[in-house]
C-alpha positions as CSV (number, residue, x, y, z in Angstrom):
1,M,38.2,6.9,-27.4
2,N,41.0,5.1,-29.1
3,N,42.6,6.4,-32.3
4,D,45.4,5.1,-34.5
5,G,48.6,5.8,-32.4
6,S,46.7,8.0,-29.8
7,Y,43.3,8.7,-28.1
8,T,40.9,11.3,-27.5
9,C,38.8,12.1,-24.4
10,Q,34.8,12.5,-25.2
11,C,32.3,13.5,-22.5
12,D,29.4,11.2,-22.1
13,G,26.0,11.8,-23.4
14,G,24.3,14.8,-21.6
15,Y,27.7,16.6,-21.2
16,R,30.0,18.7,-23.2
17,R,33.6,20.1,-22.7
18,N,33.8,23.6,-21.3
19,A,36.7,26.2,-21.9
20,A,38.6,24.7,-19.1
21,G,38.7,21.3,-20.8
22,N,36.3,19.5,-18.2
23,C,33.0,18.0,-19.1
24,S,30.1,19.9,-17.8
25,D,26.3,19.0,-17.7
26,I,24.1,20.4,-20.6
27,D,21.0,22.0,-19.3
28,E,18.5,20.4,-21.8
29,C,15.7,22.3,-20.1
30,K,17.2,25.8,-20.5
31,L,18.4,25.3,-24.1
32,S,14.9,23.8,-25.0
33,L,16.8,20.6,-25.9
34,Y,13.9,18.3,-24.5
35,S,10.5,16.7,-25.3
36,C,7.8,16.7,-22.8
37,H,4.1,16.5,-22.7
38,K,2.2,20.0,-22.9
39,L,1.1,19.3,-19.3
40,A,4.6,18.6,-17.9
41,Q,7.7,20.4,-16.9
42,C,11.3,19.8,-17.8
43,V,13.4,19.3,-14.8
44,N,17.3,19.0,-15.5
45,I,19.2,16.1,-13.8
46,P,23.0,15.4,-14.2
47,G,23.6,14.0,-17.8
48,Y,19.9,14.3,-18.8
49,Y,16.5,15.7,-18.0
50,D,13.3,14.4,-16.5
51,C,9.8,15.3,-17.6
52,R,7.5,15.7,-14.7
53,C,3.6,16.2,-15.0
54,N,2.4,19.5,-13.7
55,T,0.9,19.8,-10.0
56,G,-2.3,17.8,-9.8
57,Y,-1.7,15.4,-12.9
58,G,-0.4,11.7,-13.2
59,G,1.4,10.2,-16.0
60,D,5.1,9.6,-17.3
61,G,5.7,13.2,-18.3
62,Q,6.7,12.5,-22.0
63,Q,3.8,10.7,-23.7
64,Y,0.8,11.4,-21.1
65,C,-0.3,13.6,-18.4
66,G,-3.8,13.5,-17.3
67,A,-6.3,13.2,-14.4
68,P,-5.0,10.9,-11.7
69,V,-6.7,7.4,-11.4
70,V,-6.2,4.2,-9.7
71,N,-7.6,0.6,-9.8
72,S,-7.0,-2.7,-7.9
73,T,-7.3,-6.2,-8.9
74,S,-7.5,-9.2,-6.4
75,T,-7.3,-12.9,-6.4
76,C,-9.7,-13.2,-3.7
77,T,-13.5,-12.1,-4.2
78,N,-15.2,-9.4,-2.0
79,K,-11.9,-8.3,-0.5
80,T,-11.8,-5.1,-2.6
81,V,-13.9,-2.0,-2.5
82,E,-13.7,0.4,-5.4
83,L,-14.8,3.7,-3.9
84,T,-14.0,6.4,-6.7
85,T,-11.6,6.5,-9.9
86,V,-8.9,7.9,-7.3
87,D,-9.4,5.6,-4.0
88,G,-10.9,2.5,-2.7
89,F,-9.8,0.0,0.2
90,I,-8.6,-3.6,0.7
91,Q,-9.5,-5.9,3.5
92,S,-9.0,-9.1,4.9
93,N,-12.6,-9.1,6.3
94,K,-15.4,-6.9,7.1
95,R,-15.6,-5.4,10.4
96,G,-17.2,-7.5,13.0
97,E,-16.3,-10.7,11.1
98,W,-13.4,-12.9,11.4
99,Y,-10.6,-13.5,8.7
100,E,-10.3,-17.0,7.3
101,N,-7.5,-19.5,7.8
102,R,-5.2,-20.7,5.1
103,M,-5.9,-17.4,3.3
104,D,-3.5,-16.2,0.3
105,C,-5.1,-13.0,-1.0
106,Q,-3.2,-10.6,-3.3
107,W,-3.9,-7.2,-4.6
108,N,-2.3,-5.4,-7.6
109,I,-2.8,-1.7,-7.2
110,T,-2.2,0.3,-10.6
111,S,-2.0,4.1,-11.0
112,N,-0.8,6.7,-13.2
113,A,0.9,8.5,-10.2
114,W,1.9,7.4,-7.0
115,V,-0.2,5.1,-4.8
116,E,-0.6,5.7,-0.9
117,L,-1.7,2.7,1.3
118,T,-3.0,3.8,4.7
119,F,-4.2,1.2,7.6
120,D,-7.0,2.1,9.5
121,R,-7.4,-1.3,11.3
122,F,-4.8,-3.9,12.0
123,D,-4.9,-7.0,14.2
124,T,-3.6,-10.3,13.1
125,E,-2.0,-13.4,14.7
126,L,1.4,-12.4,15.5
127,Y,4.2,-14.2,13.6
128,D,1.8,-16.4,11.9
129,D,-0.5,-14.1,9.6
130,Y,1.4,-11.3,7.4
131,V,0.6,-8.6,5.3
132,T,3.5,-8.0,2.9
133,V,3.7,-4.9,0.7
134,S,5.8,-4.7,-2.4
135,D,6.9,-1.7,-4.4
136,G,5.9,-2.9,-7.7
137,T,3.5,-5.2,-9.7
138,S,4.4,-8.6,-8.4
139,L,5.7,-10.7,-5.6
140,S,9.2,-10.3,-6.8
141,S,9.1,-6.6,-6.5
142,P,11.2,-5.1,-3.8
143,V,9.4,-5.5,-0.1
144,I,8.8,-2.1,1.7
145,G,6.9,-3.6,4.4
146,R,5.9,-7.0,6.2
147,F,3.5,-6.7,9.1
148,S,2.2,-9.0,11.7
149,G,0.7,-8.5,15.2
150,S,-1.6,-5.4,16.4
151,K,0.6,-2.4,15.8
152,R,-0.9,-0.5,12.9
153,P,1.8,0.1,10.0
154,L,2.6,3.8,9.1
155,P,1.4,4.8,5.5
156,L,3.2,3.4,2.7
157,I,4.0,5.3,-0.7
158,S,5.1,3.6,-4.1
159,S,8.1,4.7,-5.6
160,S,6.5,4.7,-9.0
161,N,3.0,3.5,-10.0
162,N,2.2,0.2,-8.3
163,L,1.9,-1.5,-4.9
164,Y,1.5,-5.1,-4.7
165,V,-0.1,-6.3,-1.3
166,R,-0.2,-10.2,0.0
167,F,-2.2,-11.6,3.0
168,T,-1.4,-14.9,4.2
169,T,-2.6,-16.9,7.2
170,D,-1.7,-20.3,8.8
171,A,-4.1,-23.3,9.4
172,A,-5.2,-22.0,12.7
173,Q,-8.8,-20.4,13.6
174,N,-8.5,-16.7,14.1
175,K,-11.7,-15.9,15.9
176,Q,-9.9,-13.4,18.1
177,Y,-8.3,-11.4,15.4
178,K,-10.1,-8.5,13.8
179,G,-7.9,-8.4,10.4
180,F,-7.0,-5.5,8.6
181,R,-8.2,-2.9,6.3
182,A,-6.2,-0.4,4.4
183,N,-7.4,2.5,2.2
184,Y,-5.4,2.9,-1.1
185,R,-5.5,6.3,-3.1
186,V,-3.7,7.8,-6.0
187,I,-1.4,10.9,-5.0
188,T,0.2,13.6,-7.1
189,G,2.0,16.6,-6.5
190,G,-0.6,18.9,-5.0
191,S,-2.5,16.1,-3.0
192,I,-3.3,17.0,0.6
193,R,-4.2,15.3,3.8
194,I,-5.1,16.0,7.3
195,N,-2.7,14.3,9.6
196,N,-3.8,13.7,13.2
197,S,-1.9,10.5,14.0
198,S,-5.1,8.6,14.2
199,P,-6.5,5.6,12.7
200,I,-9.8,7.2,12.8
201,P,-10.3,10.0,10.0
202,S,-11.0,13.4,11.5
203,P,-11.7,16.9,10.2
204,E,-9.1,18.3,12.3
205,G,-5.5,18.0,12.3
206,R,-2.3,19.4,10.9
207,V,-2.3,20.3,7.1
208,E,0.0,18.3,4.8
209,I,0.8,18.5,1.1
210,F,2.5,16.1,-1.3
211,Y,5.2,17.3,-3.6
212,D,8.3,15.8,-5.4
213,G,7.4,12.3,-3.9
214,K,7.1,13.3,-0.3
215,W,4.8,14.5,2.2
216,G,5.4,18.1,4.1
217,T,3.9,20.5,6.0
218,I,2.9,24.5,5.8
219,C,4.3,27.0,7.7
220,D,1.7,29.2,9.5
221,D,3.0,32.5,8.1
222,G,-0.2,34.3,7.0
223,W,-2.3,31.0,7.5
224,D,-5.8,32.2,7.8
225,M,-9.5,31.3,7.0
226,N,-9.4,32.1,3.3
227,D,-6.3,29.3,3.0
228,A,-8.1,26.9,5.5
229,N,-11.4,27.3,3.4
230,V,-9.6,26.2,0.2
231,F,-7.7,23.4,1.9
232,C,-10.9,22.0,3.3
233,R,-13.0,22.5,0.0
234,Q,-10.3,20.4,-1.7
235,L,-11.0,17.6,0.6
236,G,-14.7,17.7,0.0
237,F,-15.9,19.8,2.9
238,T,-18.2,22.6,2.8
239,R,-15.7,25.0,4.9
240,A,-13.1,25.5,7.4
241,L,-14.1,26.2,11.0
242,R,-11.0,27.6,12.3
243,A,-7.3,28.0,11.0
244,Y,-4.8,26.8,13.5
245,S,-0.9,27.9,14.0
246,S,2.2,27.2,16.0
247,A,1.9,23.3,15.5
248,T,-1.5,23.1,17.6
249,H,-1.9,19.3,16.3
250,G,1.8,18.6,16.7
251,Q,5.0,19.1,14.8
252,G,5.4,17.4,11.5
253,T,8.5,15.9,10.1
254,G,10.2,16.2,6.6
255,P,10.2,19.1,4.2
256,I,8.4,22.3,4.9
257,W,6.9,22.7,1.4
258,M,4.7,26.0,1.6
259,D,5.3,29.4,3.4
260,D,3.3,32.6,3.1
261,V,0.3,30.9,1.6
262,A,-2.0,33.6,0.4
263,C,-5.2,32.3,-1.1
264,S,-8.0,34.7,-2.3
265,G,-10.4,31.9,-1.2
266,S,-11.7,31.0,-4.6
267,E,-9.2,28.6,-5.7
268,A,-10.0,24.9,-6.1
269,H,-6.8,23.6,-4.9
270,L,-4.4,24.9,-2.4
271,H,-1.3,24.6,-4.9
272,E,-3.0,27.2,-6.8
273,C,-2.6,29.7,-4.0
274,R,0.4,32.2,-4.0
275,H,3.3,31.3,-1.7
276,R,7.1,31.5,-1.7
277,G,7.8,28.6,-3.8
278,W,8.1,24.9,-3.1
279,G,10.3,24.2,-0.2
280,K,11.4,28.0,0.4
281,H,10.6,29.1,3.9
282,D,11.9,30.8,7.0
283,C,10.2,28.4,9.5
284,T,10.9,25.3,11.7
285,H,8.1,22.5,12.5
286,S,7.1,24.5,15.4
287,R,5.3,26.7,13.2
288,D,3.3,24.0,11.3
289,A,-0.2,24.9,10.4
290,S,-3.4,23.1,11.1
291,V,-7.2,23.1,10.3
292,R,-10.6,22.1,11.3
293,C,-13.1,21.4,8.5
294,S,-16.9,21.2,8.8
295,Y,-19.1,18.6,7.2
296,G,-21.9,20.9,7.3
297,S,-24.4,18.5,9.3
298,S,-24.8,17.8,13.1
299,V,-27.3,15.1,12.6
300,V,-26.0,12.9,9.8
301,R,-22.4,11.2,9.8
302,L,-20.0,8.7,7.9
303,A,-19.0,5.9,10.2
304,D,-16.0,3.3,10.2
305,G,-15.0,4.7,6.5
306,G,-12.9,7.6,5.5
307,L,-13.7,11.4,5.1
308,H,-15.9,11.1,2.2
309,F,-17.4,7.3,2.9
310,G,-18.6,5.2,5.4
311,R,-21.8,3.7,7.1
312,V,-24.6,6.2,7.2
313,E,-25.9,7.1,10.9
314,V,-28.4,9.7,11.9
315,Y,-28.9,11.4,15.4
316,A,-32.5,11.0,16.8
317,Y,-33.8,11.1,20.2
318,G,-30.5,11.7,21.9
319,Q,-28.7,8.7,20.3
320,W,-27.0,7.9,17.1
321,G,-28.4,5.0,15.0
322,T,-27.9,3.4,11.6
323,V,-30.1,3.3,8.3
324,C,-31.4,0.1,6.7
325,D,-30.4,-0.5,3.2
326,H,-34.0,-1.6,2.0
327,Y,-34.6,0.6,-1.0
328,W,-31.6,2.4,-0.5
329,D,-30.3,4.0,-3.8
330,M,-28.5,7.0,-5.2
331,R,-31.3,9.4,-4.5
332,E,-31.1,9.0,-0.7
333,A,-27.3,9.0,-1.2
334,H,-27.3,12.2,-3.0
335,V,-29.2,13.8,-0.1
336,V,-26.8,12.4,2.5
337,C,-23.6,13.5,0.6
338,R,-25.2,17.1,-0.1
339,Q,-26.4,17.3,3.6
340,L,-22.6,16.8,4.7
341,G,-21.4,19.4,2.3
342,F,-20.2,17.3,-0.6
343,T,-21.5,17.9,-4.3
344,G,-23.1,14.5,-4.3
345,A,-22.9,10.9,-4.2
346,A,-20.3,8.6,-6.2
347,S,-22.2,5.1,-5.3
348,V,-24.4,3.5,-2.5
349,T,-23.2,0.5,-0.5
350,Y,-25.3,-2.3,1.1
351,W,-24.9,-5.1,3.5
352,A,-22.7,-3.3,5.9
353,T,-19.9,-2.9,3.5
354,F,-18.2,-0.6,6.2
355,G,-19.0,-3.2,9.1
356,P,-22.3,-3.4,11.2
357,G,-23.2,-0.6,13.4
358,S,-24.3,-1.0,17.0
359,G,-27.5,0.5,19.0
360,R,-30.6,1.6,17.0
361,I,-31.6,1.2,13.6
362,W,-33.5,4.4,13.2
363,M,-34.9,4.3,9.5
364,N,-35.9,1.7,6.9
365,H,-37.7,1.8,3.7
366,V,-36.1,5.5,3.2
367,H,-37.6,7.1,0.0
368,C,-36.1,10.6,-0.8
369,G,-37.2,12.6,-4.1
370,G,-33.7,13.8,-4.4
371,G,-34.1,17.4,-3.7
372,E,-34.4,17.3,0.2
373,S,-31.8,19.3,2.1
374,S,-31.7,16.6,5.0
375,L,-32.1,12.7,5.2
376,L,-34.3,13.3,8.1
377,N,-36.9,14.9,5.6
378,C,-37.4,11.9,3.5
379,R,-40.3,9.7,4.1
380,H,-39.5,6.2,6.0
381,D,-41.2,3.7,8.2
382,G,-41.1,5.8,11.4
383,W,-38.1,6.1,13.7
384,G,-37.2,2.7,15.0
385,N,-39.6,0.7,12.9
386,H,-37.7,-1.8,11.1
387,H,-37.1,-5.7,10.3
388,C,-33.4,-5.4,9.7
389,S,-30.2,-6.4,11.3
390,H,-27.0,-4.3,11.4
391,W,-25.7,-6.4,8.7
392,E,-27.9,-4.4,6.4
393,D,-26.7,-1.2,7.3
394,A,-26.6,1.2,4.5
395,G,-23.5,3.5,3.4
396,V,-22.4,6.0,0.8
397,V,-19.4,7.0,-1.1
398,C,-19.5,10.8,-1.7
399,S,-18.0,12.7,-4.7
400,I,-14.8,14.4,-4.0
């Protein structure tokens, strides 16, 4: 700083002069010189501090921290399905249909935390039809992925609260291409997933947890059925069938976030269990833990969706078949979801939202009272009796 005939040196904001005459960082968190939301923690950074919502919450950390939510808007109709307040999917077309030529569909996916986009179907005309993903709220935001062809993209995560997706096609007919579908969901510190390197959702695979903006693995030290049960219940399953060790389902990458996990078994979230501390461990990825969760039923399943949503299929007379959506409502959906081990249903779907099935249509005009333990106990027209097509296959979204 200039003075008359001289000058003085002044430290930048967030720094102060120490005894040696150098500028050193002020730890605002330690000195309580910060203002964060009551559900946030102060994290010191050079020259300032950051307010981060506690594990499991979304928000800016200063003015707001609350339950994570996400929503999506689109310039095209019938290309978005909002499943719950925390997830949904976008698609170029339904499974079993073909996407249109001269398409220009755009989706703005907004959240109060991070947004993750995972493709479970991807087949477009190479070098002509593109999916472009931007890290922000518009086409002018930084592009983090541009995809064409048949190679399924890896999951993408926003750097803040938004992803912007655009799908463009040329004038050629696209009868041989299956298009794309991508599941979006809000993620916070403490979000978990099963990673089995497959586009088909599976209740078995490597356990991973999200923290500090990155997915990481869990060391198998002490990993047992108590821990596995908490993990599976957090995802909506009834329980775990098995806890695995020694990277049974392959070695992960990135940080190893948790070690010496010790759940009592009653926790609602894995991050509530005792452990060494985030990122503290004495493991390598050869010790990554994994799990196998149980849906709670072997005669009802959800197909062509995710772990908690999809087309309803039932097993009868030695083969799987679908359910017609005539009179299909929340009573039937609640029975299906509770049978699978979820607390209930969030919504029902009609007209083959998750694509048409194949084979037998086993049930039509299903009437449940709502208290049945199995969909198979509900009244219907009789096994295989129907006047439906697979474009009327029923589906559900279960609560998580």
